[in-house]
Each structure stands twice: as structure tokens, then as C-alpha cells.
N, C-alpha and C positions, 0 to 999 in steps of 0.2 A: 246278497240282496239284504236289506235289515227286516227280520221279519214283523209283520204288522197287525196288531190283536184283534182286527178287521176280520182277516182271513179267518180268525177261528171263532167268529160269534157263532152260536146255535142259532138254529131256524125257529122261528116264533115271530109272534109281536114283539117290535122291540121297542122299547120305551126309553127316551132321554129325556134331560133337564135343560131347559134353558139359562144358560150360563147367570150366577149370580144368587140362582133361587136355594141356594143350599148353607148361603152365607147369610151374615147380616147386611143391612144393606149397605150399601157401598157411597159415602156421602150423602146420606138421605135419598140417595136418587131410588126408585120402584125397580128400575132395568138398567144396569149397568155391568160394563167390562170392570169386573172387582181388581183394581190396579194395585200389584203389591201382595196379593193374595190369591188371586187365583188359582194357582197350585193347590193350595188346601180342598177344593171341591171334586178332585179327580178320586182322592180314596174315602170321601162321604158319599161321593155316587157309586162307587163300588159297595159299600155297605148296603145300599139300598136297592142294592142287582140290577141297575141301570145300566144303561148299553152303552150311553155316549151323551156329552155336552153339546147342545149346541152352542158355540161360542157368539159373542156379538163383537161385533167393531161399532165402536162410536166415533163419533165424530170428532170429539176433546180426546187430545192427545194419540191421534190415528198411527201416528207412525211409532209409539211405544208398546203399540200392540203386539204380542208375541205373533201372531199371523203376519205381521208386515216383517220379518226380520229372519235369516237362518237360524240365529241365536233362537230365536224364541220357535219357532218351528221345531228347531232340535229338541227342545226341552220340551215341548207337545208331546211330542214323540216318544221321548222318554217316560215322561209319566203315563202314556198310554200302555208301554209296553208291561211296568210297573204294577199297573192297576186293574189293567183289561178294559179300562174304557178309553171311550174314541172321541176326538172331534172331526164327526162327520158329516155334517151342517154347519151355517153360519148365518146368523141375522146380519144383514151388514145394515144395522140403523143410523152409519154414516148418511146414507143416499136419504134419509128422512132431513138431515139439516143442510146436505149438498146435494140436490137434485141433478139426477141427470137432465132435466127438463130445465134446470133453472134458464131466466135468462139473462145471466152472467154468463160470458165467455170463459172466463177465467177459472169460475167453479166451476163448468162443466168440465174444461181442459184438466182442472186438481181430481176433479172425480174421477173420470176415465181413467188417469193414473192410478188412482186409488184402485180402483174395479180391477186393472189390469195386472197390477203386483199381486193383492188379494188371491186372483186367479188362480196366478202363476205357484206361489205360496200353498195354496191350499192343495192342490193338485199333489203337492210332495206329502201328504199326510192322509190321500185317497178322502178327503172332503168330496162329496158328490153334489152338496146343494149346498147354494149361496143365494140365500133368500135377499131380494130387494123390497124395501118396503114403499110403496106407492099410497099412502095413507095420511091422512091429517095433514100438517102440512106440505107434505109429498105427492100430495094428491092429484090426480089426471082428471083436471077442471074440465077441460073442452079439449076439441080435436086438434088446437094448438098444441096445447101439451104434450098429447098423447105422439103424434107427427116427431116433434121433435128429440121425446124421450125415445122412440124408435129408433132414431136416427144415428141419436147419441150412444146409443146400446150397442151398436154394429161393430165397432170396437171390441168391445167385451166378448160379444156372441162368436166374432171368431177365434178368438183364445178358448174360449169354453169349446168349441167344437174340437179343436185340437186337441184338449186336455181333457176331454171328456169330464167337465164341469156341470153340472144343470143350473142354470141361472132362475130361480124360483120367483115370479112376481106375487105378491100381496098388494092387494088393491081393496077398493072401497067400492068397485064399479057393482053393480047389478050385473044377474050373469048374463043378459043376450049384450051388453057393453063388453062386459069383460071377453065375452067369446069373440066380439068383433075386434078386439084389439088382439088377441092371440092370434087372429087368422092372419094379420098384417105381417108377422114374422115369418120369415123361410126358415125355420132351425127347430130341430127337435130338442134343442137344447134351452129352448125358452118353456118351461112349467110354471106350475102353482105351488105355492104356497095359500093351504085354507087353513083359517083362522076361527074356530067354533064359538069365540066367544064375538068376537068382532062380527061375525055374521048373525048373529043372535043380536046383537045392539042395533046392526041396521033395518032388523025386520026382514032379513032375506029366508027362503025355505032353502033347508039342507038337500031336499029331495028333487028342489028344481036347481040349484047350483050345480050338484054333483050329474045329474043329467044334462047339462050342459056342457061343463068343461071338465069332469070328473076324471077322465083318462089321461089329463093332462098334468093331476095333481102327484107331487112326489114329496111333498113335505106335509107336515099336519100338526098345527101349536094347538094343545086343549087347552082349552081357558070357558071360563062361563060370567058370562054379562048380562045385566038387565037391558031393557028395550030403550034406547038411545041414553044409557048409563053404564057406569064402571065396571067392574070385574069384582066377582065374588065367591065364593069357597063354590068349588064344583057340586052341582047338584042343586044349589039354591036359588040360580037366575033363571033367566030365561032362554037356555040355551037348550035344545032338544036333543039330547042326547041319543034317545031310543031312536028318533027318527032320520038323526044322523048315522048312526051305525048302520041302519037297515039301507039307507042309500050308498053306504060307502061298501057294503056286499057286494053291491050289483057291478061295479068296477073294479072287483080283486086289489082293492090297493093292499100293496106287499112295502109300501117306505115305511117311514118311522113316526112316532109320534113323541112329539117333544113337549113337554107338560110345563106350561106357560102359564099356569094356574095363578089365582090370587096369592099375594105373599104380604108377611106383616113384617114388622120391624127385623125379626132374626132368621126366620125362614126355615129351617127344618121341621121342628114340631108339625107346623100347618100346613106343609109339603106333604109329609109323610100320611098324616091323616087324607088328602086329596088323591093321594097314590096309592091307597090302600083303596080307597071307593071306586078308582077309576079302572085299577089293573084289570079287576076279574071280567069288567064290562068289554074291553079290549078283547082279551085273550077269547072270551067265548062269544064273541059275536065277530070278531075278525080272527079266526086259524089259518094262520099262517101256514105254508107250504114246510 
């Protein structure tokens, strides 16, 4: 059996990076899978003592993504062995462009195929979380959307249960509405991705959110945003990190923290300054066992 670096990660708060944040913008895009140069991020992450990279599955050229082929999975595994940096989580931005609750049967069928392939391949490199965004153009705007989403996600849930992969939902729903959605799933593999910046931009109270569904959170994106506005450097926006971490203490969170913080055109310098700002806060407020 092949050794996997995840088996030897030391205990403690583990911080990772959203794919592409350590590299120049790919084709000028703020967040994207950096085709042709994604391999370069592994040694950069290792130098910064990051535990993992949260890979992105884009809508464009989805079948060219290394997550979607055996060759790609083998290359990811090889890079993880060499650097000690693993892919434990995946942000499936694909489903923002092709929602599972689309009114198009063709889109739904294709998205289900993508999800099943993604789950199957992710399990081979011990990915534990696949984030499914239901925000912006894929927002669950009414009950009809929610019911369609629940129904069309069922094949993915069945495979996720078999292969022990969580499907972490990211939504823009208010705490009570999100809980109502979660309660309609009869599966422990349906969990929550929490984004500190998006929550602040929507004007939600992290204490209320975590009290409502904190036990279901398995993946956290670290970001700062202005109320009703865009991303900014950590500590300069409207995200109340002190309030967030105090609330997080109460749920004994043991999952990853993924740096999805503000980026510029180049990546590394602005990332490092924010990593230096947030790391001591995470380690002092969330002591893992």
C-alpha cells in the first residue's frame, strides 16, 4: 500500500491554502485552477509550512483537471509524497456554473456525472471534503430550488457515504433557513463549509450561525470582506474574527482552515502577510488535541 502524507501530519490546527493563491493570477481570474502550472504550488506551500492545498474544480475544461483522471490523481499523490503537502479538500466551483438544481435536465445529468467522478477520484487521495457552493448564480433562491437540489444530490450522497467523503454545502442562507435545509438530508455526509468573509458580507452573526449548525461544519474558509462588499486584507474588513473564534471554541472544531483571503496579481507576498496575521490567532484560540 502506498504511503500517504496525510497519515503523518502532526496534530494541531492545520492551515491550508485555496489553490492558486500562491501563484500569479491564472488568465487574470481571481480564483481558478491554474492549468499548466498547478504543480508549482506544492513546494511553495511546503516552504510556508502549510498542510494542504484546497483544489479547485472549475467549470471550464473540467475534464482536463487532474482530479478527473487517474493520471492526474497519480501526479497529485506523487507531489504530496515529495512535499508533504496534501489535497484534503476540494472547492467544486463547477457547480456554481452548472448547479445541480438547474432547470436543464442536460445540465443536471452532466453535473451528476462530474460529481460522481470527482467523489470516486477524490477518495483515492484521501480527500475528506468536497465543497459544493450554492451562492451567487447557484444560490438556492426558493423552496423549489432547494427540493430540486436535494433530489439531484442523492446519487452523490450515496457514493459519498460509501467512500467516506463529506459533501460540504456552502450557501448564502440565513442560519435558520440553512438548518431547515440540512435537516432535510438523511446523511451524516452532508456537512457545512463556513466562509468567514461571506458571512460578514451578508451581515450574519457568527455566534448565531455556529450555534445553529456549528456541529456540522467540516471546512472553514478564512476571508475578510466588507458588509455588502468585496474582499480585503485580513483584519481590515467587517469580519469579526474574535467573535468568530470565540463561537468556534464552543463546537470543538477539528477540521481544516483554508486561506481564501484577499489576493493581488502575484500572490505570495500578500498571502504571507495575511498568513502571519491569522496563524497565531488560530493557534491560540483553537488548540487542537
